[in-house]
MARBA-3410 file (N, C-alpha, C, O; in Angstrom, 1 decimal):
108
-1.6,21.8,-34.7,-1.1,21.8,-33.3,-0.8,23.3,-33.0,0.3,23.6,-32.5 ~ -1.8,24.1,-33.3,-1.6,25.5,-33.1,-2.0,26.0,-31.7,-1.8,27.2,-31.4 ~ -2.5,25.1,-30.9,-2.9,25.5,-29.6,-1.8,25.6,-28.5,-2.0,25.9,-27.4 ~ -0.6,25.3,-29.0,0.6,25.5,-28.1,0.9,24.2,-27.3,1.9,24.2,-26.5 ~ 0.0,23.2,-27.3,0.3,22.0,-26.6,1.4,21.2,-27.3,1.5,21.2,-28.5
2.1,20.5,-26.5,3.2,19.6,-27.0,2.5,18.4,-27.7,1.6,17.8,-27.1 ~ 2.9,18.1,-28.9,2.3,16.9,-29.6,2.8,15.6,-28.9,3.8,15.6,-28.2 ~ 2.0,14.5,-29.1,2.3,13.3,-28.5,3.6,12.7,-29.2,3.9,13.1,-30.3 ~ 4.3,11.9,-28.4,5.6,11.4,-29.0,5.3,10.1,-29.9,6.3,9.6,-30.5 ~ 4.1,9.6,-29.9,3.8,8.5,-30.7,3.2,8.9,-32.1,2.1,8.7,-32.4
4.1,9.5,-32.9,3.7,10.0,-34.2,4.1,9.0,-35.3,5.1,8.3,-35.1 ~ 3.2,9.0,-36.3,3.4,8.0,-37.4,3.4,8.8,-38.7,2.6,9.7,-38.9 ~ 4.4,8.5,-39.6,4.4,9.1,-40.9,3.3,8.6,-41.8,3.1,7.4,-41.9 ~ 2.5,9.5,-42.4,1.4,9.1,-43.3,1.7,9.6,-44.7,1.0,9.2,-45.6 ~ 2.7,10.5,-44.8,3.0,11.0,-46.2,4.4,11.5,-46.2,4.9,12.1,-45.2
5.1,11.3,-47.3,6.4,11.9,-47.5,6.3,12.8,-48.8,6.0,12.3,-49.9 ~ 6.5,14.0,-48.6,6.4,15.0,-49.6,7.8,15.3,-50.3,8.8,15.0,-49.6 ~ 7.8,15.7,-51.5,9.0,16.1,-52.2,9.5,17.5,-51.8,10.7,17.8,-52.0 ~ 8.6,18.3,-51.4,9.0,19.7,-51.1,8.2,20.1,-49.8,7.1,19.5,-49.5 ~ 8.7,21.1,-49.1,8.1,21.5,-47.9,6.7,22.1,-48.1,5.8,21.9,-47.3
6.5,22.8,-49.2,5.2,23.4,-49.6,4.2,22.2,-49.7,3.0,22.4,-49.3 ~ 4.6,21.2,-50.4,3.7,20.0,-50.6,3.3,19.4,-49.2,2.1,19.1,-49.0 ~ 4.3,19.3,-48.3,4.0,18.7,-47.0,3.1,19.6,-46.2,2.2,19.1,-45.5 ~ 3.2,20.9,-46.3,2.3,21.9,-45.7,0.9,21.8,-46.2,-0.1,21.9,-45.5 ~ 0.8,21.5,-47.5,-0.6,21.3,-48.1,-1.2,20.1,-47.6,-2.4,20.1,-47.3
-0.5,19.0,-47.5,-1.0,17.7,-47.0,-1.4,17.9,-45.5,-2.5,17.4,-45.1 ~ -0.6,18.6,-44.8,-0.9,18.9,-43.4,-2.2,19.7,-43.3,-3.1,19.3,-42.5 ~ -2.4,20.6,-44.2,-3.6,21.4,-44.2,-4.9,20.6,-44.5,-5.9,20.7,-44.0 ~ -4.7,19.7,-45.5,-5.8,18.8,-45.9,-6.2,17.9,-44.7,-7.4,17.7,-44.4 ~ -5.2,17.4,-44.0,-5.5,16.5,-42.8,-6.2,17.3,-41.7,-7.2,16.9,-41.1
-5.7,18.5,-41.4,-6.2,19.4,-40.4,-7.7,19.8,-40.8,-8.5,19.9,-39.9 ~ -7.9,20.1,-42.0,-9.3,20.4,-42.5,-10.2,19.3,-42.3,-11.4,19.4,-42.1 ~ -9.6,18.0,-42.3,-10.4,16.8,-42.1,-10.5,16.5,-40.6,-11.1,15.4,-40.3 ~ -9.9,17.3,-39.7,-10.0,17.1,-38.3,-8.9,16.3,-37.7,-9.0,15.9,-36.5 ~ -7.9,15.9,-38.5,-6.8,15.2,-37.9,-5.6,16.1,-37.7,-5.1,16.7,-38.6
-5.1,16.2,-36.4,-3.9,17.0,-36.2,-2.7,16.4,-36.9,-2.5,15.2,-36.9 ~ -1.9,17.3,-37.4,-0.7,16.8,-38.2,0.4,17.8,-38.0,0.2,19.0,-37.8 ~ 1.7,17.3,-38.1,2.8,18.2,-38.2,3.8,17.7,-39.3,3.7,16.5,-39.7 ~ 4.6,18.5,-39.7,5.6,18.2,-40.7,6.9,17.8,-39.9,7.2,18.4,-38.9 ~ 7.7,16.9,-40.4,8.8,16.3,-39.7,9.7,17.4,-39.1,10.1,17.2,-37.9
10.0,18.5,-39.8,10.9,19.5,-39.2,10.2,20.2,-38.0,10.9,20.6,-37.1 ~ 8.9,20.3,-38.0,8.2,20.9,-36.9,8.3,19.9,-35.7,8.4,20.4,-34.6 ~ 8.3,18.6,-36.0,8.3,17.7,-34.9,9.7,17.8,-34.2,9.7,17.6,-33.0 ~ 10.7,18.0,-34.9,12.0,18.2,-34.3,12.1,19.4,-33.4,12.7,19.3,-32.3 ~ 11.4,20.4,-33.7,11.3,21.6,-32.9,10.4,21.4,-31.7,10.7,22.0,-30.6
9.4,20.6,-31.8,8.4,20.5,-30.7,8.6,19.3,-29.8,8.1,19.3,-28.7 ~ 9.3,18.3,-30.2,9.4,17.1,-29.4,10.8,17.1,-28.7,11.7,17.7,-29.1 ~ 10.8,16.5,-27.5,12.1,16.4,-26.8,13.1,15.6,-27.6,12.8,14.7,-28.4 ~ 14.4,16.0,-27.5,15.4,15.3,-28.2,15.4,13.8,-28.0,15.3,13.3,-26.9 ~ 15.4,13.1,-29.1,15.4,11.6,-29.0,14.1,11.0,-28.9,14.0,9.8,-28.9
13.0,11.8,-28.8,11.7,11.2,-28.7,11.2,10.6,-30.0,10.4,9.6,-29.9 ~ 11.6,11.1,-31.1,11.2,10.6,-32.3,12.2,10.9,-33.4,12.8,12.0,-33.4 ~ 12.5,10.0,-34.2,13.5,10.2,-35.3,12.7,10.4,-36.6,12.1,9.4,-37.1 ~ 12.7,11.6,-37.2,11.8,11.8,-38.3,12.6,12.1,-39.6,12.0,12.3,-40.6 ~ 13.9,12.2,-39.5,14.7,12.5,-40.7,16.1,12.1,-40.6,16.7,12.0,-39.6
16.6,11.9,-41.8,18.1,11.9,-42.0,18.3,12.8,-43.2,17.8,12.5,-44.3 ~ 18.9,13.9,-43.0,18.9,14.9,-44.0,17.6,15.7,-43.9,17.1,15.8,-42.8 ~ 17.2,16.2,-45.0,15.9,17.0,-45.0,14.7,16.0,-45.0,14.8,15.1,-45.7 ~ 13.7,16.3,-44.2,12.6,15.5,-44.2,11.3,16.3,-44.4,11.2,17.4,-43.8 ~ 10.5,15.8,-45.2,9.2,16.5,-45.4,8.1,15.5,-45.1,7.1,15.4,-45.8
8.3,14.7,-44.1,7.3,13.7,-43.6,6.2,14.4,-42.9,6.4,15.3,-42.1 ~ 5.0,14.0,-43.2,3.8,14.5,-42.5,3.4,13.4,-41.5,3.2,12.2,-41.8 ~ 3.4,13.8,-40.2,3.2,12.9,-39.1,1.8,13.2,-38.4,1.4,14.3,-38.3 ~ 1.2,12.1,-37.9,0.0,12.2,-37.2,0.0,11.3,-36.0,0.9,10.4,-35.9 ~ -0.8,11.6,-34.9,-0.8,10.7,-33.8,-1.1,9.3,-34.2,-2.0,9.1,-35.1
-0.5,8.3,-33.6,-0.7,6.9,-33.9,-2.2,6.5,-33.9,-2.6,5.7,-34.7 ~ -2.9,7.0,-33.0,-4.3,6.6,-32.9,-5.2,7.3,-34.0,-6.4,7.1,-34.0 ~ -4.6,8.1,-34.8,-5.4,8.8,-35.9,-4.9,8.4,-37.3,-5.3,9.0,-38.3 ~ -4.0,7.4,-37.4,-3.4,7.0,-38.7,-4.5,6.6,-39.7,-4.4,7.0,-40.8 ~ -5.4,5.7,-39.3,-6.4,5.2,-40.2,-7.2,6.3,-40.7,-7.6,6.4,-41.9
-7.6,7.2,-39.9,-8.4,8.4,-40.3,-7.7,9.2,-41.3,-8.2,9.7,-42.2 ~ -6.4,9.5,-41.0,-5.6,10.3,-41.9,-5.4,9.6,-43.2,-5.6,10.3,-44.3 ~ -5.2,8.3,-43.3,-5.0,7.6,-44.5,-6.3,7.7,-45.3,-6.3,7.8,-46.6 ~ -7.4,7.5,-44.6,-8.7,7.6,-45.3,-8.9,9.0,-46.0,-9.4,9.1,-47.1 ~ -8.5,10.0,-45.3,-8.6,11.4,-45.9,-7.8,11.5,-47.1,-8.2,12.0,-48.1
-6.5,11.0,-47.0,-5.6,11.1,-48.1,-6.0,10.2,-49.3,-5.5,10.4,-50.4 ~ -6.8,9.2,-49.0,-7.2,8.2,-50.1,-8.5,8.6,-50.7,-9.0,7.8,-51.6 ~ -9.1,9.6,-50.3,-10.4,10.0,-50.9,-10.2,10.2,-52.4,-9.1,10.6,-52.9 ~ -11.3,10.0,-53.2,-11.2,10.2,-54.6,-10.7,11.6,-54.9,-11.0,12.6,-54.2 ~ -9.9,11.7,-55.9,-9.3,13.0,-56.3,-9.2,13.1,-57.8,-9.5,12.1,-58.5
-8.9,14.2,-58.2,-8.7,14.4,-59.7,-7.4,13.7,-60.1,-6.6,13.3,-59.3 ~ -7.2,13.7,-61.4,-6.0,13.0,-62.0,-4.8,13.9,-61.7,-4.9,15.1,-61.5 ~ -3.6,13.3,-61.6,-2.4,14.0,-61.5,-2.3,15.0,-62.7,-2.9,14.7,-63.8 ~ -1.6,16.1,-62.6,-1.6,17.1,-63.6,-0.2,17.8,-63.7,0.5,17.7,-62.7 ~ 0.1,18.4,-64.7,1.3,19.2,-64.9,1.0,20.7,-64.9,0.1,21.1,-65.6
1.7,21.4,-64.1,1.5,22.8,-64.0,1.8,23.5,-65.3,2.9,23.4,-65.8 ~ 0.8,24.3,-65.9,1.1,24.9,-67.2,2.1,26.1,-67.1,2.6,26.5,-68.1 ~ 2.3,26.6,-65.8,3.2,27.7,-65.7,4.6,27.3,-65.5,5.5,27.8,-66.2 ~ 4.9,26.3,-64.6,6.3,25.9,-64.4,6.7,24.5,-64.8,7.8,24.1,-64.8 ~ 5.7,23.7,-65.2,5.9,22.3,-65.6,6.1,21.3,-64.6,6.4,20.1,-64.8
5.9,21.7,-63.3,6.0,20.7,-62.2,4.8,19.7,-62.3,3.7,20.0,-62.6 ~ 5.2,18.4,-62.0,4.1,17.4,-61.9,3.5,17.4,-60.6,4.1,17.4,-59.5 ~ 2.1,17.5,-60.6,1.4,17.8,-59.3,0.4,16.6,-59.1,-0.2,16.1,-60.0 ~ 0.4,16.1,-57.8,-0.5,15.1,-57.4,-1.9,15.6,-57.5,-2.2,16.7,-57.2 ~ -2.8,14.7,-58.0,-4.2,15.0,-58.2,-5.0,15.6,-57.0,-6.0,16.1,-57.2
-4.4,15.4,-55.8,-5.1,15.9,-54.6,-5.0,17.4,-54.5,-5.8,18.0,-53.8 ~ -4.1,18.0,-55.2,-3.9,19.4,-55.2,-4.6,20.2,-56.3,-4.6,19.7,-57.4 ~ -5.1,21.3,-56.0,-5.7,22.2,-57.0,-4.8,23.4,-57.3,-5.2,24.2,-58.2 ~ -3.7,23.4,-56.7,-2.7,24.5,-57.0,-1.3,23.9,-57.0,-1.0,22.9,-56.3 ~ -0.4,24.4,-57.8,1.0,24.0,-57.8,1.7,24.3,-56.6,1.7,25.4,-56.1
2.4,23.3,-56.0,3.1,23.6,-54.7,4.4,24.3,-55.0,5.1,24.8,-54.1 ~ 4.8,24.3,-56.3,6.1,25.0,-56.6,5.9,26.5,-56.9,6.7,27.3,-56.3 ~ 4.9,26.8,-57.7,4.7,28.2,-58.1,3.4,28.8,-57.7,3.2,30.0,-57.8 ~ 2.4,28.0,-57.2,1.2,28.5,-56.7,0.1,28.6,-57.8,-1.0,29.0,-57.5 ~ 0.4,28.3,-59.0,-0.6,28.4,-60.1,-1.7,27.4,-59.9,-1.4,26.3,-59.6
-2.9,27.9,-60.1,-4.1,27.0,-59.9,-4.3,26.1,-61.1,-4.1,26.5,-62.2 ~ -4.9,24.9,-60.8,-5.2,24.0,-61.9,-6.3,24.6,-62.8,-7.2,25.3,-62.3 ~ -6.1,24.4,-64.1,-7.0,25.0,-65.0,-8.1,24.1,-65.4,-9.0,24.4,-66.1
END
């Protein structure tokens, strides 16, 4: 949603990340697949107050327009590598990622 347009208020959560970096990576995967996405905290900044409730406390929810949910889920369900543990920091990484979201070390 980099074009400056206000996102629709009918957003649906398609992923909940443990960290903001993970949420940003999922957002990038969806956008690379052609599905516009925002992270919950961005939604709070971009939507009118009360238009959508995306968090209680910190939220790393990845949201997409309601009419793109199936497409987003299909992208996220594509075959992927196995989950792995980062050899640098020990973080457990979802198999969809080729780099650690905690320290940036690439999968070996």
